[in-house]
N, C-alpha and C positions, 0 to 999 in steps of 0.2 A: 629812444633814450630811456635808460633805466633811472627812475627816481626813487631815492631812498630818503625818507625823512630822518634827519638827525636832530634830536631833541635834547635839550639840557636836562640832565637827570641828577645833577649833583645834589647831595643831601642838604636839607635846610641847615644853614649855619647855626651851630650851637655855641653858646658862650660858656667856655670852660671854667670861668671863674668870675665871680662878682665880689665886691667888698663885703666884709663879713662882720661889721660892727655897727652899733647904733649908739648915739650919745644920749638920747632922750626916749621917754616912753612913747611919745608920738612918732618918733622916727622908727622905733621898733615895731609899732603897729603898722606903719606904712610899709616896712620891709616884709612883714608877714603877708600883707595884702598883695604886694608885688610878687612874692613867691607863689601865691595862689594863681595869679595871672600867668606866671612863668609855667606852672604846671599845666594850665589850660592851653598855653601856646604849644608846649611839648605834645599834648594830646590832640593838637590841631583843631581845637574848639575855637574857631576863629571869631565868631560873633561874641562869644563869652570873653575871649582875650581882649578884644577891643573895648568892651564895656568895663572890664576890670582895669585895664591899663589907662583908660581915659580917666576913670575915677582917681587913680593913683597920681596921674599927672596934674589933674585939677586941684587935688588936695595940697600938693606942693610940700609934702612932709618928708620926702625921702632925703637922706644925707646926700650931699653934693656928688660924691663919687658914684652913687647909684643912679643918678638922674638920666644918663643916656639910655639905660636899658629898657624902661617902659616904652620909650619911643621906638626902639629897635623892635621889640616884640609886637607892638601894635602895628608897626609898618609891615612886619612879616605876615601878620594876619590879614592886613589889607591886600598885600600882594597875592596871597593864596586865594582871596576873594576876587581878584582881578580888579581891584580898585587902585589903579596904579598911581594916580595923582596924589591920593592920600598916602599911599605907601612911600613914594619918593619924598614927600614932604617930611614924613617921620624919619626916614633914613638920613635926610639932610640935617635934621635937628640933632639926631643922635651923634652924627659926625661933628657937628658944630661943638657939641659938648665933650666929645671924646674923639679927637682927630685921627687917632690910630686904631679905631674900631674897624678892623678889617671885615668882619662879618656884615657890617652895614654897607660897605662898598660892594661886597659880593652880592647882597640882596638887591641893591640898586641895579647891579648888572643884570640880574635875573628879571627884574621888572622892566628894564629897558628892552631886553631880548624878547620878552613876551609880547612887546608892542612892535617888534621888528625894527627897533631903533639900534641897529647893530653897532654903529660907531660909538654911540653913547654907552652901550653895554660894555664894549671893549675898553673904553676909557675908565669905566668904573672897575672892571676886573684888573686893569693895570694897577690901580691904586691898591686894591686888596693884595695883589701879588707882591707889590713893592714892600708891603708890611709883612706878608707871610709867603716868602718865595718858595717854600717847600710844601705848600698846600696843593695836593694833587687835584682836589675838587675845583679849586679856583683856576688852575691851569687848564683843566678840561673844559670848564665852562667858557673860558676865553677862546679856547680852540673851537668850540661849537659856534660861537658868534662870528669868529673869523671865517669858518666854513660857510656859514650862511651869507657872509658879506662877499664871498668869492676870493678871499685871501687863502688859497689852498696851501701855499708854502708856510704862511704863519700858522695855520691850523696844524699842519704837520709838525712844526717845531714845538708847539705847546703840547700836543698829545704825546710826543716823544718824551718830553720832560715829565708829563704826568705818569706814563707807564714806567719810567725810570724810577720814580718815587714809589709807585704802587704797582707792582708787577701784575697783580690779579685784577686790575681795573678793566673790566670787560668793555664797558662803553667807550673808554678812551682807546683801547686796542681797535675796536670796530671803526671809530671815527678816524683813527690814524690810517687804517686801511683805506677808507674812502678818500682821504686826502692824497695818499700815494696814488690811488686809482685816478683821481682827477688830474694829477700831475703827470700821468702816463707812465708811472713807475710800477708796472704790473707785478714784477717779481716781489717787490717789497710789500705791495698790497696783499698779495697772496700769502706771504708770511704772516702778516697781521691777522688776516681772516682765519688762517689755520690756528694761530694762537688763541683767537676768540673761541674756536670750537673745542680746543682743549679745555678751556675754562668753562664753557657753556655749550655743550654738544648740540643743543637744539636751537642755537641762535639763528633766527631767520635771516637777518641782515648779512651775516657772514656767509651763510650758504648761498644767498643771492649774489654776493660779491664774487665768490668763487665761480659760480655759474657764468656770471658776466665775463670774468677774466678768461674762462675757457672758450666762450663764444668769440670774444675779441681776438684771441690768438688764432682761432680758426679762420676768422676773417682776414687777419694779416697774412697768414700762410697762403690763403687763396688769392691774395693780391688785392683784397677789398679795403685795406687800411684800417 
């Protein structure tokens, strides 16, 4: 049996906008400290991010509309450090404060997936996708969790949507090929792997996929199934 590891590689969720005003000097100072923590998070300085955002949360000086974000960034840092209990608690708090915060649902999905809790991961991705249905990273990540859970048809459907949104999404094309392969649709799998090699000529998984399909066809032709 050919085993290929399919791993979630979606980029860390970025918040594209946060509120931009402060009413008091203490709020303005809290926002500046938050921005320092945000820069630390963007640089993946996880321990530093946790320290800064913990201080921001404990100070309690941020304007109300800013309050979900320190929890989000601290949770992201915890997830990167594989501290999943702490991460999920922070994402839950961020969602409590801002129920439409799709990146928090997405990050929750990543935390669950890393623990091989694929049903919970898929449920979290469902919520992120409901809010942001055209996000290819969200769809791809759900595709990966469905693949690991054995739902090859669901993985196929999600990855098809992802590549329809972002045609140059190499990982989604490769995973789509694997889903077709696992469903026995070798022609479609071959098309996907060839697409991967157009985008990334040295892609090992796609080359292995094409080799497997060639061997499978030889076996079928020889009557070996």
